[in-house]
N, C-alpha and C positions, 0 to 999 in steps of 0.2 A: 753608204751607212748613214744612219740617223743618230740624233742625240740620245735616243733610248737604247742604243746598242750596249749590251752589258760589257763590263770590263773584261779584257782578255780576248775579245773577238775582233779587235781592230786589225790585226795582221792576218786574220783568217778569212774574213768576208771581203768580197769585192766591193768596189765603190758604190755600186747601185744595188747592193744586196742587203736585205733586212731580215731579222729574225721574226718568224711568224708564230712559232710554238716551241716550247721546251718542256720536257717531262722525263720521267723515269719509269722503268718497268716495275710492275708490282712484284714485291719480294716474295720469297717462299718457294718451297718445292712444288713443282707442277707436274701432274700426271697427264696433262693434255696431249703432249706430243710424244708419248712413250712408243717406242718401236718394239713391238711384240717379238719379232724374230731375234733382234739383238738381245733382248732381255732373256728369252729362252736359251739362247746360245751362251749367255753369261752364266746362267744357273747351271747349264751343262758343264761348262768349264770349271766352275767352282766345285761341283759334285765330283767330276772326274779327278780333279787335282787332289781333293781330300781323299778319295779312294786310292789314288796313286801314292800319296804320301803315307797313308796307313799301311798299304801293302809293302812299300819299300822299307818302312820302319820294322814291320813284322819280319820280313825276309832277312834284312841285315842284322837285326838284333838276335836272330836265332843261331848265328855262327859261334858265339861264345869265344872262349880263349883260343880255340884251335883255328878259327876262321878270321874274319876281319877283326882287327883290334883297334884300340884307341878311339878317335873321334869319327872315323869313317862311317860306322853304322848310323851316326846321328846327323852327319852332313848330307848323305845321299838323299834322304827323304825331303830335305829342304829345297831340292831342285824343283819341287812342285809349287813352292810358295809364289813365284812370279805368275804362274798360270792361275793360281787362286785369285790374285789381285786383279789380273786382267779380266777374269770372269766377274769379279765383284763390281768392277767399274762398268762393264757392259750390262750387268743385271740391274744395278740400282745406283752405283756411284755417279754415273753421268747426270742423274737427276739433281744430286747435291752440288756437283760442279757447276751445272747450269744455273742453279739458284744463287750460288756464290758469285758467279760472273755477272748476273743480272743486278745483284746488290752493288756492284761496282760500275754500273753503266748509266750513262746519261744520253738523252736523245735531244736533238735540235733540228727543227725544220726551218729553212730559210726560204727566201723568195726564189732560190735557184737550186738548192741542194738539201739533201738530208744527211745529217751528221750523227755518227754513233761514236761516243767517247767511252772508252773502257780503261779502267786502272787495273791492268792485268798483272797477276802476281809474278810472272816470270818474264813477260815481254815489256813491262813498264806501261807508261801512259800512251794509249793509242787513240788517234782521232782519224776515223775513216769517213770520207764523204762520198756520196753518190749523187750524181747529177739527176735531177728530176726534169726530164724533157719529154718530148712526144714519144720517144722510144722506150721510156721506162714502163715496165709492166707493173701496174698497181693492183694489189690484191688485198681485200679486206677480209680478215678471218673474224667472224662474229664470235664473241666470247659468251659469257664474261670470263676474263677480260678479253678485250679485242686485241688483235694484232694487225699491223699494216705492213705488208711486204712489198718492196719496190724493185727488187732485182730477181729474186727467186724465193723459194720457200725457206731459205736460211737467212737472208739479209733483209732486215726490216726492223720496225719498232714493235718489239714483242711484248705482249701482256701489258698494254697501257689502258688506262681508264677511259680516255676520251678518243678511242680509235676511230669512231665514225666521223668525228669532227676533224681529226688529223687526215683521214682519207679524203675528205671533202677539200681540205686545204691543199693537199697534194694534187688533186685533180685540177684545182684552180691554177697552181704553179705550172702544171703541164700545159694548160690552155694559154697561159701568158708567155710560154717559152717559144711560141711560133715566130 
């Protein structure tokens, strides 16, 4: 480590490791990586669950005083609510969740590893590091904004402004890891 190592990184970085780049993903909802099949299935789930709840309410409310009584006619249609929310998440909710998680994410590239730090609402503060060596698969997805993936299409520095510069730095780290 050098004198310019930011506070808090002392116990994380190795002795001969330095920080080369730090950044954050661009905030906001992104439609770049939308999965059409998942979105269509989500809308199908939402539509079917609304149909099911409407039909269940119609059938159970038609019994009157001689049939189902009390709250049963009003509870039975509610069994469709979880399916509606599953469909909502698959259709469009995942876009908002992804945007929220990106707003809580920080990226760091060192001379040996790539770090992704996320302040997750249910899992707490997470710091995941990936070794950047000869075996790392580097992929630059040209934007705007750019993304640099270093394990697979899910792990990487997503939606960053200076993706080409970061990709070049990662290639240099790979070359130096021999």
